[in-house]
Structures are given as C-alpha cells and as structure tokens.
C-alpha positions in Angstrom: 191.8 50.1 5.1 189.4 52.7 6.6 189.1 56.4 5.7 191.2 57.6 8.7 194.0 55.3 7.6 193.8 56.6 4.0 193.8 60.3 5.1 196.7 59.7 7.5 198.6 57.7 4.9 198.4 60.5 2.3 198.7 63.7 4.4 200.8 62.1 7.1 203.4 60.9 4.6 203.9 64.4 3.2 204.0 65.9 6.7 206.5 63.3 7.9 208.8 63.9 4.9 208.7 67.7 5.4 209.4 67.2 9.2 212.4 65.0 8.4 213.7 67.7 6.0 213.5 70.3 8.7 215.2 68.0 11.2 218.3 68.0 9.0 218.9 71.6 9.8 217.3 72.3 13.2 219.1 75.6 13.8 217.6 77.1 10.6 214.2 75.6 11.4 214.3 77.2 14.8 215.5 80.6 13.6 212.7 80.7 11.0 210.1 79.8 13.6 211.3 82.3 16.1 211.4 85.1 13.5 207.8 84.2 12.6 206.6 84.1 16.2 208.1 87.5 16.9 206.8 89.1 13.6 203.3 87.8 14.2 203.2 89.1 17.8 205.1 92.3 17.4 202.0 94.4 18.0 201.0 92.5 21.2 201.6 94.2 24.5 204.6 92.2 25.3 205.8 92.5 21.7 205.7 96.3 21.9 207.4 96.3 25.3 210.4 94.2 24.2 210.6 95.4 20.6 209.8 92.1 18.9 209.6 93.9 15.5 213.3 94.9 15.7 214.7 91.5 16.7 216.4 89.6 13.9 218.4 86.8 15.5 218.3 84.3 18.2 221.1 86.1 20.0 219.2 89.4 19.9 216.1 87.6 21.3 218.2 86.2 24.2 219.7 89.6 24.9 216.4 91.4 24.8 213.8 89.0 26.3 214.5 87.7 29.9 214.2 84.0 30.6 211.3 83.8 33.0 208.7 81.7 34.7 204.9 82.0 35.1 205.2 85.0 37.4 206.5 87.1 34.5 203.6 86.1 32.2 200.9 86.3 34.9 200.2 90.1 34.7 199.6 89.9 30.9 197.4 86.8 31.4 195.4 88.5 34.1 194.8 91.5 31.8 193.7 89.2 29.0 191.4 87.3 31.4 189.7 90.7 32.2 189.1 91.4 28.6 192.2 93.4 27.5 193.1 91.6 24.3 196.4 90.9 22.6 198.6 90.9 25.6 201.0 88.0 24.8 200.0 87.3 21.2 197.9 88.8 18.4 195.8 85.7 18.6 192.5 85.4 20.4 192.7 83.3 23.6 190.3 80.3 23.1 190.8 78.8 26.5 193.0 79.1 29.6 194.3 75.6 30.4 194.5 75.3 34.2 197.5 73.7 35.9 198.7 73.8 39.4 201.0 76.6 40.6 203.2 77.3 43.6 200.2 79.0 45.3 196.6 77.9 45.7 195.7 79.9 42.5 196.0 77.7 39.4 198.2 78.8 36.5 196.2 79.9 33.5 198.1 78.9 30.3 196.7 80.7 27.2 195.5 78.4 24.4 195.1 80.1 21.0 193.9 78.8 17.7 197.5 78.9 16.5 198.9 77.0 19.5 196.1 74.5 19.3 196.8 74.0 15.5 200.5 73.5 16.2 199.8 70.9 18.9 197.4 69.1 16.5 200.1 69.2 13.8 202.5 67.4 16.2 199.8 64.9 17.2 199.0 64.1 13.6 202.7 63.3 13.1 202.6 61.0 16.1 199.5 59.3 14.8 200.9 58.8 11.4 204.0 57.0 12.7 202.0 55.0 15.2 199.5 53.9 12.5 202.2 53.1 10.0 203.8 50.7 12.6 200.4 49.4 13.9 197.8 49.6 11.1 195.2 47.8 13.2 194.9 50.7 15.6 192.1 52.3 13.6 190.3 49.0 12.7 188.0 49.6 15.7 187.7 52.5 18.1 190.0 54.4 20.3 189.5 54.6 24.1 190.8 58.0 25.3 190.4 59.6 28.7 190.4 63.4 29.0 189.5 66.0 31.6 186.5 68.4 31.3 187.1 71.3 28.9 185.3 74.0 30.9 185.6 74.5 34.7 184.4 78.1 34.6 184.8 81.5 32.9 187.0 84.5 33.4 185.6 88.0 34.0 185.6 88.6 30.3 184.0 85.2 29.5 187.0 83.2 28.4 186.6 79.6 29.5 189.2 77.9 31.6 189.7 74.1 32.1 191.6 71.2 30.6 193.2 71.4 27.2 192.8 67.7 26.7 189.0 68.2 26.9 189.2 71.2 24.7 191.0 69.2 22.0 188.6 66.3 22.3 185.5 68.4 22.1 186.9 70.4 19.1 188.4 67.5 17.0 187.6 67.4 13.3 184.2 65.7 12.7 185.8 62.9 10.6 187.7 61.8 13.8 184.8 61.8 16.2 183.5 58.4 15.1 186.9 56.9 15.9 186.6 57.7 19.6 184.5 55.4 21.7 183.4 57.7 24.5 181.3 60.8 24.0 182.7 63.9 25.5 179.7 64.4 27.8 180.9 61.4 29.9 184.1 63.2 30.9 182.1 66.1 32.3 180.4 63.8 34.9 181.6 65.1 38.3 181.3 61.9 40.4 184.4 59.9 39.6 182.9 56.4 40.3 180.0 57.2 38.0 182.4 58.5 35.4 184.6 55.5 35.5 181.7 53.1 35.4 180.2 54.9 32.4 183.5 54.9 30.5 183.9 51.2 31.0 180.3 50.3 30.4 180.5 52.0 26.9 184.0 50.7 26.1 183.3 47.1 27.1 180.7 46.9 24.3 183.1 48.3 21.7 185.9 46.8 19.6 188.7 48.9 21.2 191.8 48.7 19.1 193.9 51.5 20.7 194.0 53.2 24.1 195.4 56.7 24.6 195.8 58.9 27.6 198.8 60.6 29.0 199.2 59.0 32.4 199.5 55.2 32.6 198.1 55.3 36.1 194.7 56.2 34.6 194.8 53.1 32.4 195.6 50.9 35.4 192.8 52.5 37.4 190.3 51.7 34.7 191.6 48.1 34.5 191.0 47.7 38.2 187.6 49.3 38.1 186.7 46.9 35.3 187.0 44.1 37.8 184.9 45.9 40.3 182.1 46.7 37.9 182.1 43.6 35.7 178.8 42.0 36.7 176.9 45.4 36.5 178.5 46.1 33.1 177.5 42.7 31.6 174.0 43.2 32.8 173.7 46.7 31.4 175.1 45.5 28.0 172.7 42.6 27.9 169.7 44.9 28.6 171.0 47.9 26.6 170.8 50.2 29.6 173.0 52.5 31.7 172.5 51.8 35.4 169.6 54.0 36.6 171.1 54.3 40.0 174.1 56.3 38.6 174.2 60.0 39.1 174.5 60.9 35.5 173.3 64.3 34.4 170.3 64.2 32.1 172.1 65.7 29.1 174.9 63.1 29.3 172.5 60.3 29.9 170.5 61.3 26.9 173.6 61.4 24.7 174.7 58.0 25.9 171.4 56.1 26.0 170.4 57.1 22.4 173.3 54.8 21.2 172.4 51.9 23.5 170.4 48.8 22.6 170.1 45.3 24.1 173.2 43.3 23.1 172.9 39.7 24.5 175.6 38.4 22.1 178.2 40.8 23.5 177.1 40.1 27.0 177.5 36.4 26.4 181.0 37.0 25.1 181.9 38.9 28.3 180.3 36.2 30.4 182.6 33.7 28.7 185.7 35.9 29.3 184.7 36.2 33.0 184.3 32.4 33.3 187.6 31.7 31.6 189.8 34.2 33.5 187.8 34.6 36.7 187.5 38.4 36.0 187.2 40.7 33.0 190.6 41.6 31.6 191.3 44.1 28.8 193.3 41.5 26.9 190.3 39.2 26.8 187.5 41.7 26.1 189.5 43.7 23.5 191.5 40.9 21.7 192.3 43.2 18.7 194.0 45.9 20.8 196.8 47.1 18.6 198.6 49.7 20.7 198.6 51.7 23.9 199.7 55.3 23.9 200.8 56.9 27.3 203.8 58.3 29.0 206.6 55.9 29.7 209.3 58.2 31.1 210.0 59.8 34.5 208.4 58.3 37.6 205.2 57.3 35.8 207.2 54.7 33.9 206.9 52.5 37.0 203.2 52.0 36.3 204.1 50.0 33.2 205.4 47.1 35.2 201.8 46.3 36.1 200.5 46.3 32.5 201.2 42.6 32.0 198.5 41.9 34.7 195.9 43.2 32.3 197.3 43.4 28.8 199.0 40.9 26.5 202.8 41.1 26.7 202.7 41.6 22.9 200.6 44.8 23.1 203.0 47.6 22.2 203.2 50.8 24.3 204.3 54.0 22.6 205.3 57.0 24.6 202.9 60.0 24.3 205.8 62.4 24.2 207.0 65.4 26.3 203.6 67.0 26.7 202.2 69.6 29.1 199.6 72.4 29.0 202.4 74.8 28.1 204.0 72.9 25.3 203.9 69.8 23.0 207.6 69.3 23.2 208.4 66.0 21.5 207.1 63.5 19.0 208.0 59.8 19.6 208.4 58.1 16.2 208.6 54.5 17.4 207.8 52.2 20.4 211.3 52.0 21.8 212.0 53.7 25.1 210.4 57.0 26.0 212.3 59.4 23.7 210.7 61.8 21.2 212.1 64.1 18.5 211.9 67.8 19.6 209.0 69.5 18.0 211.2 72.1 16.4 208.7 73.3 13.8 206.1 74.4 16.4 208.2 75.5 19.4 211.5 77.4 19.8 213.6 75.7 22.4 216.5 76.8 24.7 218.2 74.6 27.2 220.3 75.0 30.4 222.7 72.2 31.4 221.7 70.5 34.6 225.0 71.4 36.3 224.7 75.0 35.2 221.1 75.5 36.5 222.2 77.0 39.9 224.5 79.6 38.2 223.6 83.2 38.6 224.2 83.6 34.8 223.5 80.2 33.2 224.4 79.6 29.6 221.3 79.1 27.3 221.9 76.6 24.6 220.0 76.2 21.3 218.9 72.9 19.7 222.1 72.6 17.8 224.3 72.9 20.9 223.0 70.2 23.2 224.7 66.8 23.4 223.7 63.2 23.6 223.8 61.7 27.1 223.5 65.0 28.9 220.6 66.4 30.9 219.1 69.9 30.5 216.3 72.1 31.8 213.9 73.3 29.1 212.9 76.8 28.2 210.4 76.9 25.3 209.0 79.9 23.4 205.5 78.9 22.0 203.0 80.2 19.6 200.6 80.4 22.5 202.4 83.4 24.1 205.0 81.9 26.4 208.5 83.4 26.0 211.7 81.7 27.2 209.5 79.9 29.7 211.1 78.0 32.5 209.2 74.6 32.5 211.3 73.4 35.5 211.5 70.1 33.6 214.6 68.0 33.3 215.2 66.1 30.1 217.9 63.9 28.7 219.2 63.8 25.1 219.0 60.1 24.2 219.9 60.4 20.5 219.2 62.2 17.3 216.7 62.0 14.5 218.5 63.4 11.4 220.3 66.2 13.2 217.6 67.0 15.7 217.8 65.8 19.3 215.6 63.1 20.7 214.7 63.9 24.3 213.3 61.9 27.3 211.5 63.4 30.2 213.4 62.7 33.4 211.6 64.5 36.2 210.2 67.9 37.4 212.9 70.2 38.7 213.9 70.8 42.3 211.1 71.4 44.8 208.4 69.7 42.7 207.0 66.2 42.8 204.5 64.6 40.4 203.5 61.0 40.4 200.1 61.3 38.7 200.2 64.8 37.3 199.6 66.5 40.7 202.7 68.7 40.5 203.1 69.2 44.2 205.4 72.1 45.2 207.7 72.4 48.1 206.2 75.7 49.1 202.7 74.1 49.3 204.2 71.3 51.6 205.9 73.9 53.8 202.6 75.9 54.1 200.7 72.8 55.0 203.2 71.7 57.6 203.1 75.1 59.1 199.3 74.8 59.5 200.0 71.4 61.2 201.5 73.3 64.2 197.9 74.1 65.2 197.6 70.4 66.1 201.2 69.7 67.4 202.8 73.1 68.0 206.3 71.8 69.2 208.3 68.8 70.2 209.0 67.4 66.7 211.1 68.1 63.6 209.5 67.8 60.2 212.2 66.3 57.9 210.8 65.9 54.4 207.8 64.8 52.3 208.5 62.1 49.7 206.4 60.2 47.1 205.8 56.5 47.7 205.2 54.0 45.0 202.1 51.7 45.5 198.6 50.9 44.4 197.8 53.7 44.6 200.9 55.9 45.1 200.9 58.4 48.0 203.0 60.8 49.9 205.1 60.1 53.1 205.8 62.7 55.7 209.0 61.9 57.7 209.1 63.4 61.2 211.3 63.0 64.2 209.8 63.4 67.7 212.2 65.4 69.9 210.2 65.5 73.2 208.8 62.1 74.0 206.2 60.5 71.9 202.9 61.8 70.6 199.8 59.6 70.4 199.1 58.2 67.0 195.7 59.9 67.1 197.4 63.2 67.4 199.6 62.5 64.4 196.5 61.5 62.4 195.0 64.9 63.2 198.3 66.5 62.2 198.4 64.7 58.8 194.7 65.4 58.2 195.4 69.1 58.7 198.3 68.9 56.3 196.3 66.9 53.8 193.4 69.4 53.9 195.8 72.3 53.2 197.4 70.5 50.2 194.0 69.8 48.7 193.0 73.4 49.2 196.2 74.8 47.8 196.7 72.4 44.9 193.7 71.7 42.7 195.4 68.9 40.8 196.4 67.2 44.0 192.8 67.4 45.2 191.5 66.0 41.8 194.0 63.1 42.0 192.9 62.3 45.5 189.2 62.5 44.6 189.7 60.3 41.5 191.6 57.7 43.7 194.8 58.0 41.6 196.6 59.2 44.8 196.1 57.5 48.2 196.0 59.3 51.5 199.3 60.4 53.1 201.2 58.6 55.8 203.3 59.9 58.7 206.7 58.1 59.2 208.1 58.7 62.6 211.8 58.1 62.5 214.1 56.9 65.3 215.3 59.7 67.6 218.6 61.2 66.4 218.1 60.2 62.7 218.1 63.8 61.4 221.4 64.6 63.0 222.9 61.3 61.8 221.8 62.0 58.3 223.2 65.5 58.4 226.6 64.2 59.7 226.6 61.6 56.9 226.0 64.3 54.3 228.7 66.6 55.7 231.1 63.7 55.7 230.3 63.1 52.0 231.2 66.7 51.3 228.1 68.8 51.8 229.0 72.3 53.4 228.2 72.1 57.1 227.4 75.8 57.4 225.1 75.8 54.5 223.5 72.4 54.9 220.0 72.5 53.6 217.5 69.7 52.8 214.5 70.1 50.5 211.2 69.7 52.3 209.8 67.9 49.3 212.1 65.3 47.8 210.9 63.5 44.7 213.4 60.7 45.2 211.4 57.4 45.8 214.4 55.9 47.6 215.1 58.8 50.0 213.1 57.4 53.0 215.3 54.2 53.0 218.1 56.3 54.4 216.2 56.6 57.7 215.4 54.1 60.4 211.6 54.2 60.9 210.1 53.8 64.3 206.5 53.6 63.3 204.0 54.3 60.5 200.8 56.2 61.0 198.4 56.3 58.0 195.6 58.7 57.4 192.4 56.6 56.8 191.4 56.6 53.1 188.6 59.0 52.4 187.0 60.7 49.4 
C-alpha cells in the first residue's frame, strides 16, 4: 500500500462517513448549505441587491432571487473581469473557466478558492470509493488529459482558460507524482505534437488508471498510439523526444530531464507489437485497474469501442455530472452512469421535464424529486452562480440513503454536444444565414443533426426546391457554414482542430420530404398552425425519417 492509498483510506473513510450521514437528511443539508452561501456572500454586489442577509429559508430565497441563465450573471462577471471585486461572491476570482455560449463570446464562469475546494472535496470522495473498489489504481501512475489552464487574461489580470488545467496545475504536491504527464505537455498548441508527447511519455510508464471526462479523448489516444507506435518505441529505446516535434523549449526541457535510454521497455513494446500486430493499451499497460470517464448521454456510445483496445475486465466508472459551472454528482460504484447529488457543496433545484415550457414552472428541492422522472437542473454554487439554468436534463435513477442518484441524459433543447462542443441552435441559424452568400435561394434548410462515427460529425439536411445545385456549390455552402461555426463556437473549433469532430456533411433529401414530414407530425397531433422544428436536433435517429437523395461531404481539413 502506497502513501496515497494510506491517506485516502484514512481521510476518505471519515469524509465518506460524514457524507453518508448528510445524505440521510438531504433537505437539512441543503438548507444549511444555502444559508451559509448567502451569509458568506451577503456583502457582495448581488448579495446587497437581493438582500441575502435577510433570507432565512429556501422559500424566501426562491421568492427573492430569480431563476436565471448566464445572461443574468454576465454583467457582474464583466465588472469582476474589469477589476471591480466582490460582484457575485466575497471570494477572490482565481480563474474564469471558459465554455461556449450562445454567441461567439465564450462564457466566463468564475472559479474561486472556495468553489475549487468544494470540487476537490467531491473529487476526493470519488477517488476514495474508486480506490476502495480498485486498490490497484494507485500502484502505478494515472494518465489524465486536461486542457490548458491559461488562454489569456482579463483587463484586470485575472486568467481565463480551462478549469481542468487549473486543477491539474494546482493539485497538492503529494499527488503530482501520481500523474504520468507533466502539465507543460497539455499547453502544447499543435495537437498532433501534444498527442504524440502524451503517448510517448505514457507508453514508458506503468499506467494503472486512466481519467478524463470524455471517452472520445481516450479512444483518440488509442488510435494515435497505433499511428505513432514505431516512433514511440524508437524514442523510448534512445531516451529521446522526437527532435522534429514542435515542442516549446520550456516543455521540452521539463520532459527531457526525466528521459533516459530504456532498451528494456522498448523491447517489451516491440514484443507487444509483434504479438498483436499493433500497440494496444491492454498489452502495454497490463496492470490497468480502472478507467474513469463519462458514461451517460450521447458520449456513452463511445464505450462500445473500448473492447477494441482494453480488456473486457477493465472496469469503467462514470466521472459524474461535471461541468465548468458545477460538480453535480459523485458516482460511488462502477454500475451505470449515476452519481449521488453533491448536496454538501451545491444547492440544487429542479424543474420537471414536462413543466419546463410553463410560464411559471414549479421549482422542486432535493427532497421533492422522484425516481424514474427527468428534470432540468438549477444549481446555486459557492462560486457565485445563483439558481443557474444549466439547460441539462437528468434522470433520477435511485437513492443513496435519502439523497437522489442522478444520470445525465442530454443538453436541453436547442443544444447538441457529442464531444463537449455545446453547439447552439442560434449558432447554426447564424451560420446557415451566412450560407446564403453562396446559395441565396432555391433550397430549404431543414435541420442540423449530430452523426455518430469515427469521428462523429454534424449533418445538415437540406431540400432543393428549384432544380439541383452542383455538389461543388454545396461544398462551398457547407464550408461557409463550417467557418461560421468555428468562429462563433470556440469549443467546436477546438474539437475540430483536435480531430475529435469530423467535417460536416450536407444531406440533400428527396423533393417534398419536408412537407411529407410536416404532414406526418400534424397527423400525429402537432398543431398545424404552430408547427415548428428545431434547426438543431440532437436526436441521432432524426435523419432516418427522411429519404436522402445524395450526400455531399466537406473534405477533412485541419
């Protein structure tokens, strides 16, 4: 048993026991937390405006503070970014986590020392339960993949970037030796170079656990391992990092100081290559004890490809309901994709799926939601988000003690996310409008849909109404649409650059298909006079309802 396991065993046991106790009375736990959040932040700008210091109950909070989205918080965030402190909390903002928004401007989610601590608390609980079930996960090193912490700075000097990189870079010193990859590698801008460097380092290590949110990233690395295998073996044999790689001097210095010739490991990898015909994770990391990643929502489809690379016995544990805004759940076992609501670090409200379109929806607390039903989530966090509309749909799949276990189902209406790109309907509509500069008339844009594949991509269904346009013209149209999406949505652009999303495809449907579909929906009960179809539909099966005349891909490009 190593030091990490000892520390987790002692502190984690106490933490888990306290968490279980709080889960027996979730309403009281939530009331205590909300009161603490409001008291601590009563002197913030938003606290003064809404009288946090006078609020004593959940009902008073609901009656005083409006349920809201990012647009409500944005003016306070902008002031904070310009240097006017204590807008949403009395905590200092350490980082603005960037995530895509409905416009081309990314959302800035404030990360404070308190919110960072709370997310770390939830992560330690996840690690304790994972290590208790899989004690071998810390026998070697952990392969994690994160995004760069700092992309830039606000006017007042506050950094903005990825919270995953922030957490990785600021982890306790005792944990740093557990992680195989130095942070500097994740700051490499060229993706091919970054992937090669990650794999070159990891292939030499005894990796006993893998952890990153999206399973698509894990599969991408598995496939890149095949591509780079000969170069990796040569570098490990010689103790080098390929001199032709565009690695910044600082990162190269950090990496190379830990490298030395390792012909024994190179020979082992050569043997793996000879036996399987390619380098596979299950061969080169035979002691892999666990994989941690998302399993729910559309990304769960990636898991069906894991047996191509990993042993069927390798357990996969869900990472939990996790976003820049909130660490919302803590999976306590490997089964399914459910996690216990993180009731001691976030205050939660819910709106039933069927009530979401109401002008006055009923907001439910943690003790009022029911197993088997689906809800939209509105957290209040210690980082300064209040009754925040996540536009995320979750299902209650059970209970831990008296606290709900939730599974992420999908983003809400008008949003699609296969690899974390969070593409919005408004961005699609704007991009298609720009496409009229290429084909101004004579067609009907029907809908954009995600398509599963290797890699996944987006389909754009159109119907030609005045003859047929040349395929070359449709390629120019989809290229214009694509450029707009990449310009408006930073995360979509990153996923395209990193090869986790493929180029989009135009699907030209048979003439008359849109009217046929409309008539079908009206016959099924949709109101004829109010018929409306989302221009971005996250349903992977939706295109199957149309007869396709031809398919026009946009050539793959970086």
